[in-house]
C-alpha positions in Angstrom: -37.5 -1.5 1.7 -41.2 -0.8 2.5 -43.8 0.3 0.0 -46.7 2.8 0.4 -49.2 3.1 -2.4 -51.0 6.4 -1.7 -53.4 8.8 -3.4 -53.6 12.6 -3.0 -57.3 13.5 -3.0 -59.3 16.7 -2.6 -61.7 19.3 -4.0 -60.4 21.3 -6.9 -57.9 24.1 -5.9 -57.4 22.7 -2.4 -53.7 22.2 -3.1 -53.3 18.6 -4.2 -50.8 19.2 -7.0 -48.8 21.8 -5.0 -48.5 19.4 -2.1 -47.5 16.5 -4.4 -44.9 18.7 -6.0 -43.4 19.5 -2.6 -43.3 15.8 -1.6 -41.5 15.0 -4.9 -39.0 17.8 -4.2 -38.4 16.9 -0.5 -37.9 13.2 -1.3 -35.2 14.2 -3.8 -37.0 12.9 -6.9 -37.1 16.4 -8.4 -34.5 19.1 -8.1 -36.9 22.0 -8.7 -40.2 22.7 -7.1 -43.0 22.8 -9.7 -45.6 25.5 -9.4 -49.2 25.3 -10.7 -49.4 29.0 -11.6 -46.1 28.8 -13.5 -47.3 25.8 -15.4 -44.1 23.8 -14.7 -45.4 21.0 -12.4 -44.2 17.4 -12.8 -47.5 15.7 -12.2 -49.7 18.1 -14.3 -47.6 17.4 -17.4 -50.4 17.6 -20.1 -50.4 21.0 -21.9 -54.1 21.5 -21.0 -53.3 20.8 -17.3 -50.6 23.4 -17.3 -52.7 26.0 -19.2 -55.8 25.5 -17.1 -54.0 25.0 -13.7 -56.1 21.8 -13.0 -55.4 18.1 -12.8 -57.0 16.1 -15.6 -55.2 12.8 -15.6 -54.0 11.0 -12.5 -50.3 11.0 -12.5 -48.2 8.2 -10.9 -44.9 9.1 -9.2 -42.4 6.9 -7.4 -40.1 8.5 -4.8 -38.3 7.4 -1.6 -38.2 8.6 2.0 -36.4 7.0 4.9 -35.9 3.6 3.3 -39.5 3.4 2.1 -40.7 3.6 -1.6 -43.7 5.8 -1.9 -45.9 5.4 -5.0 -48.0 8.6 -5.2 -51.0 9.2 -7.4 -52.1 12.8 -7.7 -55.8 12.7 -8.7 -58.1 15.3 -10.3 -60.4 17.4 -8.1 -62.9 18.2 -10.9 -66.0 16.0 -10.9 -65.8 15.7 -14.7 -62.7 13.5 -14.2 -64.0 11.4 -11.4 -63.1 8.2 -13.3 -59.4 9.1 -12.7 -60.1 9.2 -9.0 -62.2 6.0 -9.0 -59.5 3.9 -10.8 -56.7 5.3 -8.7 -58.5 4.5 -5.4 -59.1 0.9 -6.6 -55.4 0.2 -6.3 -54.3 2.3 -3.4 -53.5 1.2 0.1 -53.8 4.6 1.8 -54.7 8.2 1.0 -54.1 11.8 2.0 -57.2 14.0 1.8 -56.4 17.6 1.6 -58.7 20.3 3.0 -58.6 24.0 2.5 -58.2 25.7 5.9 -60.5 28.4 4.6 -63.2 26.5 2.7 -63.2 23.3 4.7 -65.2 20.4 3.3 -66.3 21.1 -0.2 -68.4 19.1 -2.7 -65.7 17.0 -4.3 -64.1 16.4 -0.9 -67.3 14.6 0.1 -67.2 12.6 -3.1 -63.6 11.4 -2.8 -64.2 10.6 0.9 -67.2 8.4 0.0 -65.1 6.8 -2.7 -62.3 6.1 -0.3 -64.8 4.6 2.2 -66.2 2.3 -0.5 -62.7 0.9 -1.1 -61.9 0.9 2.7 -58.8 3.1 2.3 -57.1 4.4 5.5 -56.6 8.1 5.3 -54.6 11.0 6.7 -56.2 14.5 6.7 -53.9 17.4 5.8 -55.3 20.9 6.3 -53.6 23.2 3.8 -53.5 27.0 3.2 -53.1 27.8 6.9 -51.7 31.2 6.0 -54.8 32.3 4.1 -57.3 34.9 5.4 -60.1 33.1 7.2 -58.1 29.9 7.9 -59.5 28.0 10.8 -57.9 24.6 11.6 -60.1 23.6 14.5 -63.3 24.4 12.5 -62.1 22.1 9.7 -61.4 19.3 12.2 -64.8 19.7 13.7 -66.4 19.5 10.3 -64.5 16.3 9.5 -65.8 14.8 12.7 -69.4 15.9 12.2 -69.7 15.5 8.5 -67.9 12.2 8.0 -68.8 10.6 11.4 -65.2 9.7 12.1 -62.6 10.4 14.8 -60.0 13.0 13.8 -56.8 12.6 15.8 -55.1 16.0 16.0 -51.3 15.5 15.8 -50.3 19.2 15.6 -51.5 22.6 16.6 -50.7 25.8 14.7 -48.1 28.4 15.6 -49.8 31.6 14.5 -52.7 31.8 12.1 -53.5 33.3 8.7 -50.6 35.6 7.7 -48.9 34.9 11.0 -48.8 31.2 10.5 -45.2 30.1 10.9 -45.0 26.5 11.9 -46.6 23.8 14.1 -46.3 22.3 17.5 -45.9 18.5 17.3 -48.0 17.0 20.1 -46.3 13.6 20.1 -42.7 15.0 20.0 -43.5 17.9 22.4 -41.6 20.2 20.1 -42.1 23.3 18.0 -41.4 22.7 14.3 -40.2 25.6 12.1 -39.7 25.5 8.4 -37.4 27.6 6.3 -35.3 27.7 3.1 -31.6 28.3 3.2 -29.9 28.8 -0.1 -32.8 27.0 -1.8 -32.6 24.0 0.6 -35.5 23.2 2.9 -34.5 23.3 6.6 -36.6 21.9 9.4 -35.7 23.0 13.0 -37.0 21.8 16.3 -37.3 23.9 19.5 -38.7 23.7 23.0 -42.4 24.6 23.3 -43.0 28.2 24.4 -44.9 28.8 27.6 -48.0 30.2 25.7 -48.6 26.8 24.0 -48.0 24.4 27.0 -51.6 24.4 28.2 -53.0 23.8 24.8 -50.5 21.0 24.1 -51.3 19.3 27.4 -55.0 19.4 26.5 -54.6 17.9 23.1 -52.0 15.3 24.3 -54.5 14.1 26.9 -57.2 14.0 24.2 -55.0 12.0 21.9 -54.3 9.4 24.7 -58.0 9.2 25.5 -58.8 8.4 21.9 -56.1 5.8 21.5 -57.1 4.2 24.8 -60.5 3.5 23.2 -59.0 0.7 21.1 -55.5 0.1 22.7 -55.4 -2.1 25.8 -51.7 -1.4 26.1 -52.1 2.3 26.3 -55.1 2.0 28.7 -53.1 -0.2 31.0 -50.1 2.2 31.0 -52.4 5.1 31.6 -54.2 3.5 34.5 -50.9 2.5 36.1 -49.7 6.1 35.6 -46.6 4.9 33.6 -44.9 6.6 30.8 -46.3 5.9 27.4 -43.3 5.8 25.0 -43.2 7.5 21.6 -42.9 4.1 19.9 -46.1 2.8 21.5 -48.0 5.9 20.6 -46.9 5.8 17.0 -47.6 2.1 16.8 -51.1 2.5 18.1 -51.8 5.5 15.8 -50.8 3.3 12.9 -53.0 0.5 14.1 -56.0 2.8 14.6 -55.4 4.5 11.2 -55.2 1.2 9.3 -58.3 -0.1 11.0 -60.0 3.3 10.0 -61.0 3.9 13.6 -59.2 7.2 13.5 -58.0 9.8 10.9 -54.7 11.6 11.9 -54.9 15.3 11.1 -51.9 17.4 10.1 -51.6 20.9 8.7 -49.4 23.2 6.7 -49.1 25.7 3.8 -47.7 23.7 1.0 -47.0 26.7 -1.3 -44.7 28.1 1.4 -43.2 24.6 2.2 -44.6 24.5 5.7 -45.6 21.1 7.0 -44.4 18.9 4.2 -41.8 16.8 6.0 -44.1 15.8 8.9 -46.7 14.8 6.3 -44.2 12.5 4.5 -43.2 11.0 7.9 -46.8 10.3 8.7 -47.4 8.6 5.3 -44.5 6.2 6.1 -45.4 5.9 9.8 -49.2 5.5 9.7 -50.4 4.4 6.3 -50.4 0.7 5.5 -47.9 -1.4 3.5 -49.4 -3.6 0.6 -48.4 -6.6 2.7 -50.6 -5.8 5.7 -53.9 -6.7 4.1 -55.2 -9.7 2.2 -57.1 -8.8 -1.0 -60.4 -10.0 -2.4 -60.5 -12.2 -5.5 -62.8 -14.6 -7.2 -61.6 -18.2 -7.6 -62.5 -19.4 -11.1 -61.7 -23.0 -9.9 -63.9 -23.0 -6.8 -66.4 -20.5 -8.3 -66.5 -18.4 -5.1 -64.9 -15.3 -3.5 -61.6 -15.8 -1.7 -59.0 -13.9 0.3 -55.4 -14.0 -1.0 -52.5 -13.2 1.3 -49.8 -11.3 -0.6 -47.2 -12.7 1.8 -48.0 -16.3 0.9 -49.1 -16.3 -2.7 -46.2 -16.4 -5.2 -48.4 -16.6 -8.3 -48.9 -13.4 -10.3 -52.1 -11.5 -10.0 -52.2 -7.9 -11.2 -54.9 -5.3 -12.1 -54.8 -3.0 -15.1 -56.1 0.2 -13.6 -55.2 2.8 -16.2 -54.5 2.9 -20.0 -52.7 5.9 -21.3 -51.9 6.7 -25.0 -48.5 8.0 -25.7 -48.2 10.0 -28.9 -44.4 9.8 -28.7 -44.4 6.0 -29.2 -47.9 5.9 -30.8 -49.0 3.1 -28.4 -50.8 2.6 -25.2 -49.1 2.2 -21.8 -51.0 -0.1 -19.3 -50.6 0.8 -15.7 -50.7 -2.2 -13.4 -50.8 -2.8 -9.6 -49.3 -6.2 -8.7 -51.2 -7.8 -5.9 -49.1 -11.0 -5.7 -46.2 -12.6 -7.5 -44.1 -10.7 -10.0 -44.4 -9.4 -13.6 -41.3 -10.1 -15.5 -40.3 -10.9 -19.1 -40.1 -14.7 -18.5 -43.7 -15.1 -17.4 -46.5 -16.1 -19.8 -49.4 -13.7 -19.1 -53.1 -14.5 -19.3 -56.0 -12.1 -19.1 -58.4 -13.8 -16.7 -61.1 -11.2 -17.5 -61.5 -12.2 -21.1 -59.7 -15.5 -21.4 -57.0 -14.2 -23.8 -53.3 -14.7 -23.8 -51.3 -11.5 -23.5 -47.7 -10.5 -23.8 -45.7 -7.3 -23.3 -42.5 -5.9 -24.8 -41.3 -3.6 -22.0 -41.8 -2.9 -18.3 -41.5 0.6 -16.8 -41.2 2.4 -13.5 -43.4 5.5 -14.0 -42.5 9.0 -13.1 -45.5 11.1 -14.4 -45.0 11.3 -18.2 -41.4 9.9 -18.1 -40.6 6.2 -17.8 -37.6 4.2 -16.7 -37.4 0.7 -18.1 -37.0 -2.0 -15.5 -36.9 -5.8 -15.5 -39.8 -6.6 -13.2 -42.6 -5.3 -10.9 -43.0 -7.2 -7.6 -45.8 -7.8 -5.2 -47.4 -4.5 -3.9 -45.7 -2.3 -6.5 -47.1 -0.2 -9.3 -45.6 -0.1 -12.8 -46.5 0.1 -16.5 -46.2 -2.3 -19.4 -46.1 -1.9 -23.1 -47.5 -4.2 -25.8 -50.8 -5.6 -24.4 -53.4 -6.1 -27.1 -56.6 -7.3 -25.5 -56.6 -5.6 -22.1 -58.6 -2.7 -20.8 -59.0 -0.9 -17.5 -60.2 -3.2 -14.8 -58.8 -6.4 -16.3 -57.0 -9.0 -14.3 -53.6 -10.3 -15.5 -52.3 -13.6 -14.1 -49.8 -16.3 -14.9 -51.5 -19.2 -16.6 -51.7 -21.5 -13.5 -53.4 -18.9 -11.4 -57.2 -19.0 -11.8 -58.2 -15.9 -9.9 -60.1 -12.8 -10.9 -59.6 -9.5 -9.1 -62.5 -7.0 -8.4 -62.8 -4.7 -11.4 -63.3 -0.9 -11.4 -66.8 0.6 -11.7 -67.3 3.9 -13.4 -70.2 6.3 -13.5 -72.3 6.7 -16.7 -71.8 9.7 -19.0 -74.4 12.5 -18.6 -73.7 14.8 -21.5 -73.8 14.2 -25.3 -72.4 16.2 -28.3 -72.3 15.6 -32.0 -68.9 15.7 -33.7 -67.9 15.6 -37.4 -64.6 16.1 -39.1 -63.8 19.2 -41.1 -63.3 16.9 -44.1 -65.5 13.9 -44.7 -62.5 11.9 -45.7 -61.2 12.1 -42.1 -64.2 10.3 -40.6 -62.5 6.9 -40.4 -59.5 8.6 -38.7 -61.8 10.4 -36.3 -63.3 7.0 -35.3 -59.8 5.6 -34.7 -59.0 8.6 -32.4 -62.3 7.9 -30.5 -61.2 4.3 -30.1 -57.9 5.4 -28.6 -59.5 7.8 -26.2 -62.3 5.5 -25.2 -59.7 2.8 -24.3 -58.0 5.3 -22.0 -61.1 6.8 -20.5 -64.0 4.5 -19.5 -66.4 7.5 -19.0 -66.0 8.6 -22.6 -67.9 6.8 -25.4 -69.0 7.4 -28.9 -71.7 6.0 -31.2 -73.2 6.7 -34.6 -76.8 8.0 -34.8 -79.0 5.6 -36.8 -81.3 8.5 -37.8 -78.7 11.1 -38.9 -75.5 9.2 -39.3 -73.8 11.7 -37.0 -71.0 10.7 -34.6 -72.2 11.3 -31.0 -69.7 11.5 -28.1 -70.6 11.1 -24.4 -68.8 12.3 -21.3 -69.1 13.4 -17.7 -69.6 17.1 -18.4 -68.9 20.1 -20.7 -65.3 20.4 -19.5 -64.6 16.7 -20.0 -65.7 16.9 -23.6 -64.0 20.2 -24.1 -60.7 18.6 -23.0 -61.2 15.7 -25.4 -61.9 18.0 -28.3 -58.8 20.0 -27.6 -56.8 16.8 -27.5 -58.2 15.8 -30.9 -57.1 19.1 -32.4 -53.7 19.5 -30.6 -52.5 15.9 -30.1 -54.0 14.3 -33.2 -53.9 17.3 -35.5 -57.5 16.9 -36.6 -60.1 19.7 -36.8 -63.7 18.9 -36.1 -67.1 20.7 -36.0 -69.3 20.2 -32.9 -73.0 20.6 -32.1 -74.3 22.0 -28.8 -73.9 19.8 -25.7 -77.1 17.8 -24.9 -78.2 15.9 -21.8 -77.8 12.1 -21.7 -81.1 11.0 -20.3 -82.1 7.6 -19.0 -85.2 5.5 -19.2 -87.1 3.2 -16.9 -90.3 1.3 -16.7 -93.4 3.2 -15.7 -95.4 0.2 -14.6 -95.2 -3.6 -14.2 -95.8 -5.5 -17.4 -96.0 -9.3 -17.9 -96.1 -10.9 -21.3 -95.1 -14.0 -23.3 -93.2 -13.1 -26.5 -93.5 -15.4 -29.4 -90.9 -15.7 -32.1 -91.7 -17.8 -35.2 -89.4 -16.8 -38.0 -86.2 -17.6 -39.7 -83.0 -16.8 -37.8 -79.5 -17.5 -39.3 -81.1 -19.7 -42.0 -83.1 -21.8 -39.6 -86.9 -21.6 -38.8 -87.3 -21.0 -35.1 -90.4 -21.3 -32.9 -89.5 -19.8 -29.5 -91.6 -18.4 -26.7 -90.2 -16.5 -23.7 -92.3 -15.1 -20.8 -90.9 -11.9 -19.2 -92.0 -9.7 -16.3 -90.6 -6.2 -16.1 -90.9 -4.2 -12.9 -89.7 -0.7 -12.1 -87.2 -0.4 -9.2 -86.3 2.5 -7.0 -83.7 5.0 -8.3 -80.2 3.8 -7.9 -81.0 0.1 -7.5 -79.7 -0.8 -11.0 -80.9 -3.5 -13.4 -81.6 -7.0 -12.2 -82.2 -10.2 -14.2 -83.7 -13.3 -12.6 -85.1 -16.7 -13.7 -88.3 -18.2 -12.2 -88.1 -21.3 -14.5 -85.5 -24.1 -14.8 -83.2 -23.5 -17.7 -79.8 -24.7 -18.8 -76.9 -22.5 -17.5 -75.6 -21.9 -21.0 -79.0 -20.7 -22.2 -79.5 -18.6 -19.1 -76.2 -16.9 -19.8 -77.1 -16.3 -23.4 -80.5 -14.8 -22.5 -79.0 -12.6 -19.7 -76.4 -11.4 -22.2 -79.1 -10.5 -24.8 -81.3 -8.6 -22.3 -78.3 -6.8 -20.8 -77.2 -5.7 -24.3 -80.8 -4.4 -24.8 -80.5 -2.1 -21.8 -78.2 0.1 -23.8 -81.1 1.8 -25.7 -84.8 2.1 -24.8 -87.9 3.6 -26.4 -86.5 7.1 -26.4 -83.0 6.0 -27.4 -81.4 6.3 -23.9 -80.0 3.6 -21.6 -82.5 1.7 -19.4 -81.9 1.7 -15.7 -83.5 0.5 -12.4 -85.7 -2.3 -13.6 -86.1 -5.9 -12.6 -86.5 -8.4 -15.4 -87.8 -11.9 -14.5 -88.0 -14.7 -17.0 -90.9 -17.0 -16.0 -91.2 -19.4 -19.0 -89.2 -20.6 -21.9 -90.6 -22.9 -24.6 -88.6 -23.8 -27.7 -90.5 -26.0 -30.3 -87.6 -26.1 -32.7 -85.3 -28.3 -30.8 -81.7 -27.3 -30.2 -80.8 -23.7 -31.3 -77.6 -21.8 -30.9 -76.7 -19.6 -27.9 -76.4 -16.6 -30.3 -80.1 -17.2 -31.3 -81.2 -17.2 -27.7 -79.2 -14.0 -27.1 -80.5 -12.1 -30.1 -84.2 -13.1 -29.7 -84.2 -12.5 -26.0 -83.0 -8.9 -26.5 -85.6 -8.4 -29.2 -88.3 -9.9 -26.8 -87.3 -7.6 -24.0 -87.4 -4.5 -26.2 -90.9 -5.4 -27.4 -92.3 -6.0 -23.9 -90.5 -2.9 -22.4 -92.4 -0.7 -24.9 -95.6 -1.7 -23.1 -94.3 -0.7 -19.6 -95.2 3.0 -20.1 -91.5 4.0 -20.3 -90.5 7.2 -18.5 -87.6 9.5 -19.3 -85.2 10.3 -16.5 -83.0 13.4 -16.3 -79.8 13.8 -14.3 -80.0 16.0 -11.2 -76.7 17.7 -10.2 -75.5 18.9 -6.8 -74.1 22.4 -7.0 -71.8 24.2 -4.6 -71.6 27.9 -5.4 -69.1 30.3 -3.8 -70.2 33.9 -4.1 -69.4 37.3 -2.4 -71.9 38.0 0.3 -73.3 41.0 -1.5 -74.3 38.8 -4.5 -76.0 36.0 -2.5 -79.5 37.2 -3.1 -79.0 37.5 -6.9 -77.5 34.0 -7.1 -80.4 32.5 -5.2 -82.7 34.3 -7.7 -80.8 32.8 -10.7 -81.2 29.3 -9.1 -84.9 29.9 -8.7 -85.2 30.9 -12.3 -83.7 27.5 -13.5 -85.8 25.5 -11.0 -83.0 24.9 -8.5 -83.5 23.7 -5.0 -81.5 25.4 -2.2 -80.2 23.0 0.5 -78.1 25.4 2.6 -76.4 28.8 2.7 -73.3 29.1 5.0 -70.8 31.9 5.5 -67.0 31.7 4.9 -65.5 35.2 5.7 -66.4 37.5 2.8 -68.1 34.7 0.9 -71.3 32.6 1.1 -71.4 29.0 0.2 -74.7 27.9 -1.4 -75.4 24.2 -1.7 -78.3 23.3 -4.1 -79.4 21.0 -6.8 -80.8 21.5 -10.3 -81.6 19.6 -13.5 -78.4 19.2 -15.6 -80.1 20.6 -18.8 -80.7 23.9 -17.0 -77.0 24.3 -16.1 -75.6 24.6 -19.6 -74.1 28.1 -19.7 -74.6 28.6 -15.9 -70.9 29.6 -15.6 -71.5 32.7 -17.7 -74.6 33.6 -15.7 -72.6 33.3 -12.4 -69.7 35.3 -13.7 -72.1 38.1 -14.8 -74.0 38.1 -11.6 -70.9 38.2 -9.3 -68.7 40.5 -11.5 -66.4 37.5 -12.1 -65.8 36.8 -8.4 -68.1 33.8 -8.1 -67.3 30.1 -8.8 -69.1 26.8 -8.7 -68.7 23.1 -8.9 -71.2 20.4 -9.6 -71.5 16.7 -9.4 -74.1 14.1 -10.5 -76.5 13.2 -7.7 -79.4 11.1 -9.0 -81.9 10.6 -11.9 -85.4 11.9 -11.6 -88.4 11.6 -13.9 -88.5 14.4 -16.4 -91.7 16.3 -16.5 -92.4 17.8 -19.9 
């Protein structure tokens, strides 16, 4: 039996969850179609997801179709939960990107497309909501080609449009496909192509062959010899082109009305890759270099923890794992290669959203969950003890909004910290700290909605009432100029008098370059590691109390008159030295700039542009979609608190907007 590990990705409200629910139903895993508006979906199982009608947590589902196991992850579309998308994409082999036939490419669509590109994930495009007013399949296809600089391969053309949309013409099969329900059972019927569609089908079939011939010598040869190109060859070459990411097959439908689901599932099986079709990157701890591991050849266990989810039912964390090679079973001794600690688990599960089926093992290429790990977090590599490899971890964006939180009763403070620990283990984009000045607990997240969801969880799931302060921006800091200095430490550390000098140069870098540490002097590797660790730890808080970004730190001299001192001493003193020198670099405060996509009725466009001008927003473009205008702009995050209320008021409740982090910019007081 084959395996497909796929993700369903899109902008919020494009139909991800509805499409996933239909796939689950059609594959026989669920006997009732879930509906977002009714709040009874399988994948959006959290109470807040069902109340709000949005996906918050990525849900894993296993189903089967035509002798193939499909592991599906339905990811959030809201930018506040981009971590869920990021960690899901890290372990996927293929993806389905859903586009609204009316709205086309939206802000979060661009984000998930870029994320999928980063992880080199082959994709299918599915144009949903073909029955809606203003639906335009070919415009969406054109936008995909122009915006993403890719080659969309049209596999279907619509039968009817907007309210008259009733099915599709399959270009490869040369058949009309009609979808209906009989006694609650989906029915797909095929019929001959009507005369009115023949010219259009001929045109797109020729275009399909032209595109495939660009990379397929077999199709080129058959075409030049005027020989028939069989269905098997066409499908095989579409698969090859999709996996190489040369093309993106495009399908369409209306998921809510069950149109287009079966061809989409067929395409997932036919065109997206199996876990065994690609070697994976790893780092060999033995050879101290990057290597490629073939899952067909390696029998040793290597697995990645890609999600941690707390279950209030069992009062414990479930650890979601993707097995890249070998097998997880109860007989194996597990080792965490990321932190060097031994691990063990008590149970293994096949995951079906928030329900779990206990199983005996998880094999190569599959996804499962384990219970009982003690020292593992998202991004850690699990191996058997004789397999010294480290898988690429998962990178997450930094939080951009802060909020003070305190329990209703002071006696609950310790419990509140325990809850924060549970949530931060689940969610790498959530963190908490204690203010040194006020003693307040400060939580950090990706946006107002992100923190609002967490606060609701604390109240509903953990039964703890809290008071909160107003949301605040999480700024960053960087160096304003180059500074070079030798820091001298002559004092007692850990009961020992230490005379230590370290020369450091700090240089500002361009935004987005990150922090870099280098050595211009010869130094023992253990000391180098300790110094790097100390300086890295010091990046957490600068002069203004915010994380330091985009600087280059170069160590040009190290003199220790004391003789041998401990690594912890090097680490602590180096961090202190960096902080002292950084203060002399004329530090600057940086504020997060957000990209906005505002959807407003045409008659309110002028007023919305005025509201953006008032908050210092910059307009990038204004485009029309039927009765609505789409305004793309950017603005400082601190100016956007409460903007949802302004937008509702200005558009009489008909406007909506999404935003995502773009870059950090120097804050001008």
